[in-house]
C-alpha positions in Angstrom: -39.5 -15.5 225.5 -38.8 -17.7 228.3 -38.9 -21.6 228.2 -42.1 -23.0 229.4 -41.7 -25.7 232.1 -43.8 -27.7 235.0 -42.8 -29.2 238.0 -43.9 -32.4 239.7 -43.9 -33.1 243.1 -44.5 -36.5 245.1 -44.3 -38.2 248.4 -45.1 -41.8 249.1 -44.2 -42.1 252.8 -44.2 -40.1 256.3 -40.4 -41.0 256.1 -40.0 -39.1 252.9 -41.5 -35.9 254.7 -39.0 -36.4 257.6 -36.0 -36.8 255.4 -36.2 -33.6 253.4 -38.6 -34.8 250.5 -41.7 -33.1 251.9 -43.9 -31.4 249.2 -43.2 -27.9 250.5 -39.4 -28.7 250.2 -39.8 -30.0 246.4 -41.9 -27.0 245.6 -39.3 -24.4 246.8 -36.4 -26.1 245.2 -38.3 -26.3 241.8 -39.3 -22.5 242.4 -35.7 -21.6 243.2 -34.2 -23.4 240.0 -36.9 -21.8 237.7 -36.0 -18.3 238.8 -32.3 -18.8 238.5 -32.6 -20.2 235.2 -35.4 -17.8 234.1 -37.8 -20.6 233.1 -41.4 -20.1 232.9 -43.1 -22.2 235.6 -46.6 -22.9 234.5 -47.8 -25.1 237.1 -46.5 -27.7 239.7 -48.4 -30.9 239.9 -48.3 -33.1 242.9 -49.0 -36.4 244.1 -49.1 -37.5 247.7 -48.9 -40.9 249.6 -48.4 -42.5 246.1 -45.7 -45.1 245.3 -43.5 -44.1 242.0 -43.8 -47.7 241.0 -47.6 -47.9 240.9 -48.4 -49.0 237.2 -51.5 -50.7 235.8 -49.9 -53.2 233.9 -53.0 -54.5 231.9 -53.7 -50.9 231.0 -50.2 -49.6 230.7 -51.1 -46.4 232.8 -49.8 -45.0 235.7 -51.9 -44.5 238.7 -51.2 -40.9 239.8 -53.8 -38.2 239.3 -51.2 -35.4 239.3 -48.9 -37.1 236.9 -51.8 -37.9 234.6 -52.7 -34.2 234.5 -49.2 -33.3 233.9 -48.9 -35.5 231.2 -52.1 -34.6 229.5 -51.0 -30.9 229.9 -47.8 -30.9 228.3 -48.8 -31.0 224.7 -51.6 -28.0 225.2 -49.2 -26.0 227.0 -45.9 -26.9 224.5 -43.9 -27.7 227.6 -40.2 -28.4 227.1 -39.4 -29.8 230.5 -40.6 -31.4 233.5 -38.8 -30.1 236.5 -38.3 -32.5 239.6 -36.0 -32.7 242.5 -34.8 -36.0 241.2 -36.4 -38.9 238.9 -37.4 -40.9 241.7 -40.1 -38.3 242.1 -41.3 -39.5 238.7 -40.8 -43.2 238.5 -39.2 -46.0 240.7 -39.6 -48.8 238.2 -38.7 -49.7 234.9 -42.5 -49.9 233.5 -43.5 -46.3 235.1 -40.2 -44.9 233.5 -41.0 -46.4 230.1 -44.5 -44.9 230.0 -43.5 -41.4 231.3 -40.8 -41.3 228.9 -43.0 -42.4 225.9 -45.3 -39.7 226.7 -42.7 -37.0 227.3 -40.7 -38.0 224.0 -44.1 -38.1 222.1 -44.3 -34.3 223.0 -40.5 -33.5 222.6 -40.3 -32.6 226.5 -37.5 -33.7 228.5 -36.9 -34.2 232.4 -34.7 -31.8 234.3 -33.9 -33.4 237.7 -32.1 -30.6 240.0 -30.1 -33.2 242.2 -29.1 -35.0 238.8 -27.9 -32.1 236.6 -26.6 -34.2 233.6 -30.0 -36.3 233.4 -32.0 -36.3 230.1 -34.2 -38.8 228.5 -32.4 -38.1 225.3 -28.8 -38.7 226.6 -26.4 -40.3 224.2 -23.3 -39.8 226.4 -22.2 -43.2 227.6 -21.0 -41.9 230.9 -24.0 -40.0 231.7 -26.1 -43.0 230.3 -24.3 -45.4 232.8 -24.5 -42.8 235.8 -28.2 -42.1 235.1 -29.1 -46.2 235.3 -27.2 -46.6 238.3 -29.1 -43.9 239.9 -32.6 -45.3 238.8 -31.4 -48.5 240.0 -30.6 -47.1 243.4 -34.2 -45.5 243.6 -35.8 -49.3 242.8 -33.4 -50.9 245.5 -34.7 -48.1 248.1 -38.3 -48.5 247.1 -37.9 -52.3 247.7 -36.0 -51.9 251.0 -39.0 -49.7 252.3 -41.5 -52.1 251.0 -39.8 -55.1 253.0 -39.6 -53.1 256.0 -43.4 -52.5 255.7 -44.1 -55.8 255.3 -41.9 -56.9 258.2 -43.7 -54.5 260.3 -47.0 -55.8 259.6 -46.2 -59.5 260.3 -45.0 -58.5 263.6 -48.4 -57.1 264.6 
């Protein structure tokens, strides 16, 4: 029997669509990966126009409908992995990362990031832990750069 997985795609800006992270591109890559690795892809969840850092800090919840559906469904469908193009599609803040990983670990599910082949939320290899942490910091840095550019653009108007 094939391993059951789900996919997740997200774009937050038009720039991501132009730079190759369109929803269609992400879906194609996830489908190709699952076919190649003989995984049973149950569903691909999506969020459009939402930041990977959006978190309700008071309620400790992530404000993304597609992601909420995914997290609710993984236990019911006994999903072993969430397939994403890269981890920045799931999170771009430490708070979001902790909340998502908590839910995945409760259900013994892992993240498979196509562009980060050694990524696992269960990694204990020190080199992989270091590289994954650096990539996550770069994701947060990129998000901050985008935010600063947008706020500067609003001030000029």
